C-alpha positions as YAML, in Angstrom:
chain: A
units: angstrom
residues:
- id: 1
  name: MET
  ca: [-48.16, 51.37, -29.57]
- id: 2
  name: LYS
  ca: [-48.61, 47.66, -28.98]
- id: 3
  name: ILE
  ca: [-46.10, 44.81, -29.08]
- id: 4
  name: LEU
  ca: [-47.32, 41.51, -30.50]
- id: 5
  name: ARG
  ca: [-46.01, 38.09, -29.55]
- id: 6
  name: LEU
  ca: [-45.15, 35.32, -32.07]
- id: 7
  name: PRO
  ca: [-48.56, 33.50, -32.07]
- id: 8
  name: ASP
  ca: [-50.46, 36.83, -32.80]
- id: 9
  name: VAL
  ca: [-47.87, 37.75, -35.51]
- id: 10
  name: LEU
  ca: [-48.17, 34.34, -37.23]
- id: 11
  name: GLN
  ca: [-51.96, 34.48, -37.19]
- id: 12
  name: ARG
  ca: [-52.02, 38.01, -38.68]
- id: 13
  name: CYS
  ca: [-49.40, 37.47, -41.40]
- id: 14
  name: GLY
  ca: [-50.26, 33.88, -42.45]
- id: 15
  name: LEU
  ca: [-46.58, 32.81, -42.53]
- id: 16
  name: SER
  ca: [-45.14, 29.74, -40.88]
- id: 17
  name: ARG
  ca: [-42.62, 30.29, -38.10]
- id: 18
  name: SER
  ca: [-39.67, 29.23, -40.27]
- id: 19
  name: SER
  ca: [-40.82, 31.43, -43.17]
- id: 20
  name: LEU
  ca: [-41.19, 34.42, -40.82]
- id: 21
  name: TYR
  ca: [-37.64, 34.11, -39.50]
- id: 22
  name: ALA
  ca: [-36.22, 33.43, -42.99]
- id: 23
  name: GLN
  ca: [-37.91, 36.68, -44.25]
- id: 24
  name: MET
  ca: [-36.55, 38.50, -41.27]
- id: 25
  name: ALA
  ca: [-33.04, 37.35, -42.09]
- id: 26
  name: GLU
  ca: [-33.47, 38.60, -45.57]
- id: 27
  name: GLY
  ca: [-34.75, 41.89, -44.50]
- id: 28
  name: GLN
  ca: [-38.26, 41.29, -45.93]
- id: 29
  name: PHE
  ca: [-40.12, 41.15, -42.72]
- id: 30
  name: PRO
  ca: [-40.12, 43.57, -39.74]
- id: 31
  name: GLN
  ca: [-37.46, 42.94, -37.14]
- id: 32
  name: SER
  ca: [-38.45, 41.74, -33.73]
- id: 33
  name: VAL
  ca: [-37.79, 43.81, -30.63]
- id: 34
  name: LYS
  ca: [-36.42, 42.34, -27.46]
- id: 35
  name: ILE
  ca: [-38.86, 42.80, -24.63]
- id: 36
  name: SER
  ca: [-37.02, 40.81, -21.89]
- id: 37
  name: THR
  ca: [-34.05, 38.44, -21.56]
- id: 38
  name: ARG
  ca: [-35.81, 35.60, -23.37]
- id: 39
  name: SER
  ca: [-38.70, 37.30, -25.09]
- id: 40
  name: VAL
  ca: [-39.22, 39.12, -28.38]
- id: 41
  name: GLY
  ca: [-42.19, 40.74, -29.95]
- id: 42
  name: TRP
  ca: [-43.08, 42.81, -33.02]
- id: 43
  name: VAL
  ca: [-44.40, 46.36, -33.10]
- id: 44
  name: GLU
  ca: [-48.02, 46.13, -34.27]
- id: 45
  name: SER
  ca: [-47.75, 49.14, -36.57]
- id: 46
  name: ASP
  ca: [-44.65, 47.66, -38.32]
- id: 47
  name: LEU
  ca: [-46.60, 44.45, -38.92]
- id: 48
  name: ASP
  ca: [-49.64, 46.36, -40.14]
- id: 49
  name: ASP
  ca: [-47.45, 48.31, -42.62]
- id: 50
  name: TRP
  ca: [-45.98, 45.07, -43.87]
- id: 51
  name: ILE
  ca: [-49.33, 43.59, -44.43]
- id: 52
  name: GLN
  ca: [-50.60, 46.69, -46.24]
- id: 53
  name: ASP
  ca: [-47.44, 46.67, -48.43]
- id: 54
  name: ARG
  ca: [-48.19, 43.04, -49.38]
- id: 55
  name: ILE
  ca: [-51.82, 43.89, -50.26]
- id: 56
  name: SER
  ca: [-50.75, 46.96, -52.28]
- id: 57
  name: ARG
  ca: [-48.25, 44.91, -54.29]
- id: 58
  name: ALA
  ca: [-50.76, 42.18, -55.08]
- id: 59
  name: SER
  ca: [-52.54, 42.56, -58.47]
- id: 60
  name: PRO
  ca: [-55.98, 44.04, -58.24]
- id: 61
  name: SER
  ca: [-57.56, 40.99, -59.77]
- id: 62
  name: ASN
  ca: [-55.99, 38.64, -57.19]
- id: 63
  name: HIS
  ca: [-57.15, 40.89, -54.30]
- id: 64
  name: ASN
  ca: [-60.66, 41.16, -55.73]
- id: 65
  name: ASN
  ca: [-60.91, 37.36, -56.05]
- id: 66
  name: THR
  ca: [-59.85, 36.92, -52.47]
- id: 67
  name: VAL
  ca: [-62.31, 39.47, -51.15]
- id: 68
  name: ALA
  ca: [-65.15, 38.04, -53.20]
- id: 69
  name: LYS
  ca: [-64.48, 34.47, -51.77]
- id: 70
  name: GLY
  ca: [-64.52, 35.87, -48.27]
- id: 71
  name: ASP
  ca: [-67.79, 37.67, -48.88]
- id: 72
  name: SER
  ca: [-69.57, 34.49, -50.09]
- id: 73
  name: LYS
  ca: [-69.29, 32.78, -46.71]
...
């Protein structure tokens, strides 16, 4: 199990910091875990599950277009 800090989480999920915290407040993003007095992180597997859920909910045509664009580089 690995704990990710905010910069890694933002890079993986593609959200802005304010959007991430807004979605957390609404229960739509994994909650952070306190790792010290002034530090928080996110459990990597929770973030991976959230990303996979987003991919699964996307329409197949949108996902295929994204993959096709990435493959053409």
